[in-house]
Every structure is written in C-alpha cells, then in structure tokens.
GUZATI-395583 format. One record per residue (C-alpha): residue number from 1; x, y, z. Coordinates in nm, 3 decimals. Example, Ala and Ser with C-alpha at 12.3 -4.5 7.8 and 13.67 -1.06 7.14 Angstrom:
2
> 1 | 1.230 | -0.450 | 0.780 .
> 2 | 1.367 | -0.106 | 0.714 .
***
This chain:
122
> 1 | -0.896 | 2.983 | 1.720 .
> 2 | -0.782 | 2.640 | 1.602 .
> 3 | -0.568 | 2.414 | 1.816 .
> 4 | -0.270 | 2.473 | 1.588 .
> 5 | -0.308 | 2.851 | 1.621 .
> 6 | -0.343 | 2.820 | 1.998 .
> 7 | -0.026 | 2.612 | 2.032 .
> 8 | 0.163 | 2.856 | 1.812 .
> 9 | 0.089 | 3.134 | 2.065 .
> 10 | 0.223 | 2.928 | 2.359 .
> 11 | 0.570 | 2.997 | 2.490 .
> 12 | 0.659 | 2.628 | 2.496 .
> 13 | 0.980 | 2.542 | 2.314 .
> 14 | 0.940 | 2.317 | 2.009 .
> 15 | 0.559 | 2.360 | 2.011 .
> 16 | 0.564 | 2.458 | 1.648 .
> 17 | 0.752 | 2.137 | 1.566 .
> 18 | 0.487 | 1.931 | 1.742 .
> 19 | 0.200 | 2.111 | 1.566 .
> 20 | 0.375 | 2.079 | 1.228 .
> 21 | 0.426 | 1.706 | 1.291 .
> 22 | 0.061 | 1.662 | 1.377 .
> 23 | -0.043 | 1.845 | 1.058 .
> 24 | 0.189 | 1.629 | 0.846 .
> 25 | 0.048 | 1.312 | 1.005 .
> 26 | -0.308 | 1.424 | 0.938 .
> 27 | -0.229 | 1.507 | 0.575 .
> 28 | -0.061 | 1.167 | 0.529 .
> 29 | -0.359 | 0.993 | 0.686 .
> 30 | -0.595 | 1.174 | 0.452 .
> 31 | -0.382 | 1.080 | 0.149 .
> 32 | -0.386 | 0.715 | 0.257 .
> 33 | -0.768 | 0.717 | 0.294 .
> 34 | -0.809 | 0.871 | -0.050 .
> 35 | -0.569 | 0.622 | -0.206 .
> 36 | -0.738 | 0.325 | -0.038 .
> 37 | -1.079 | 0.437 | -0.169 .
> 38 | -0.939 | 0.474 | -0.524 .
> 39 | -0.774 | 0.133 | -0.513 .
> 40 | -1.089 | -0.030 | -0.378 .
> 41 | -1.292 | 0.127 | -0.663 .
> 42 | -1.034 | 0.024 | -0.917 .
> 43 | -0.994 | -0.337 | -0.802 .
> 44 | -1.338 | -0.404 | -0.662 .
> 45 | -1.177 | -0.583 | -0.363 .
> 46 | -1.046 | -0.855 | -0.602 .
> 47 | -0.703 | -1.006 | -0.534 .
> 48 | -0.439 | -0.923 | -0.796 .
> 49 | -0.318 | -1.288 | -0.815 .
> 50 | -0.394 | -1.434 | -1.163 .
> 51 | -0.613 | -1.725 | -1.048 .
> 52 | -0.736 | -1.604 | -0.709 .
> 53 | -1.108 | -1.552 | -0.648 .
> 54 | -1.077 | -1.443 | -0.281 .
> 55 | -1.176 | -1.105 | -0.146 .
> 56 | -0.880 | -0.871 | -0.119 .
> 57 | -0.870 | -0.731 | 0.234 .
> 58 | -0.506 | -0.621 | 0.224 .
> 59 | -0.322 | -0.346 | 0.032 .
> 60 | 0.035 | -0.404 | -0.079 .
> 61 | 0.291 | -0.143 | -0.180 .
> 62 | 0.479 | -0.245 | -0.494 .
> 63 | 0.762 | -0.019 | -0.377 .
> 64 | 0.764 | -0.079 | -0.005 .
> 65 | 0.711 | 0.217 | 0.231 .
> 66 | 1.046 | 0.138 | 0.391 .
> 67 | 1.202 | 0.195 | 0.048 .
> 68 | 1.019 | 0.521 | -0.018 .
> 69 | 0.694 | 0.381 | -0.158 .
> 70 | 0.404 | 0.625 | -0.126 .
> 71 | 0.031 | 0.596 | -0.089 .
> 72 | -0.044 | 0.649 | -0.458 .
> 73 | -0.272 | 0.417 | -0.653 .
> 74 | -0.008 | 0.311 | -0.910 .
> 75 | 0.200 | 0.176 | -0.620 .
> 76 | -0.079 | -0.018 | -0.441 .
> 77 | -0.224 | -0.364 | -0.514 .
> 78 | -0.522 | -0.532 | -0.358 .
> 79 | -0.439 | -0.876 | -0.218 .
> 80 | -0.596 | -1.150 | -0.014 .
> 81 | -0.412 | -1.245 | 0.306 .
> 82 | -0.244 | -1.551 | 0.153 .
> 83 | -0.099 | -1.367 | -0.147 .
> 84 | -0.006 | -1.063 | 0.060 .
> 85 | 0.194 | -1.298 | 0.284 .
> 86 | 0.373 | -1.428 | -0.029 .
> 87 | 0.517 | -1.080 | -0.081 .
> 88 | 0.647 | -1.049 | 0.272 .
> 89 | 0.786 | -1.405 | 0.269 .
> 90 | 0.985 | -1.313 | -0.044 .
> 91 | 0.812 | -1.568 | -0.275 .
> 92 | 0.700 | -1.315 | -0.534 .
> 93 | 0.758 | -0.969 | -0.665 .
> 94 | 0.544 | -0.758 | -0.894 .
> 95 | 0.611 | -0.512 | -1.171 .
> 96 | 0.390 | -0.281 | -1.366 .
> 97 | 0.128 | -0.015 | -1.301 .
> 98 | -0.202 | -0.138 | -1.155 .
> 99 | -0.378 | 0.175 | -1.280 .
> 100 | -0.334 | 0.042 | -1.635 .
> 101 | -0.546 | -0.274 | -1.677 .
> 102 | -0.343 | -0.584 | -1.760 .
> 103 | -0.005 | -0.426 | -1.696 .
> 104 | 0.075 | -0.615 | -1.372 .
> 105 | 0.323 | -0.898 | -1.395 .
> 106 | 0.383 | -1.142 | -1.107 .
> 107 | 0.732 | -1.292 | -1.088 .
> 108 | 0.833 | -1.585 | -0.874 .
> 109 | 1.159 | -1.544 | -0.690 .
> 110 | 1.402 | -1.831 | -0.642 .
> 111 | 1.253 | -1.874 | -0.298 .
> 112 | 0.904 | -1.896 | -0.449 .
> 113 | 1.017 | -2.157 | -0.696 .
> 114 | 1.175 | -2.358 | -0.415 .
> 115 | 0.848 | -2.334 | -0.221 .
> 116 | 0.671 | -2.465 | -0.536 .
> 117 | 0.436 | -2.163 | -0.564 .
> 118 | 0.232 | -2.178 | -0.887 .
> 119 | 0.105 | -1.878 | -1.078 .
> 120 | -0.142 | -2.075 | -1.289 .
> 121 | -0.393 | -2.346 | -1.198 .
> 122 | -0.284 | -2.700 | -1.278 .
***
C-alpha cells in the first residue's frame, strides 16, 4: 500500500487534500526537472546574452512564474548570474521562443538605457 493510499484510509479530516497537494507538488517538481534537462541540452549551458561567453548557471522565465509562466522550454532561458540579475533589476526584457534558434530578441528598457547597458561589444 502506498503512502497516498494509506492516508486516504485514515479518518483524518482534509487528509485527501494534503495527499493531493503532495502529489501535485511532486508532479510539478518532475516537470521542472524535465524542463531544466531539455533547456540544458538545448543551450549547452551558454548564456543567452548576445556577446556573453560565461557559463549559464541560472534559468530565467520569459513569462515570470508570478505572472503564470510555466516550466516549459519555450518559456525558459539560460543565463549567467550577471545577465539574470539584469532581468530582475528591470534593465532588459526578452521576446521570442528559445526553442527556435535565433528567434530570441533582447530589448533594453528605459532603465537599462539609463544604466548604460550595452547589447553589443564596443
């Protein structure tokens, strides 16, 4: 008997809700692992930034999770720490589908222009 089946037989109130939540969390965790592996294979741990040669140790959601962005490869970019921080500082935004090679476009925001962020090497 699995743990979920065991808890379903208990007389505790809301036990089914707790088991269901645990199952949803495990499924979400598995989906995240699968997506990360696919993105790592696709990008080869290379930062998305046009001139960056650093190893990409961060994953960035194009549509943020807080705005409904999911763990699907077309919504995830590989980024080095510096360029990932640019997103969260509001210096840049990105459009396009990373699953299609060459379709990503990086856009400087007004804040990024004021901070004198450059997309191309001088």
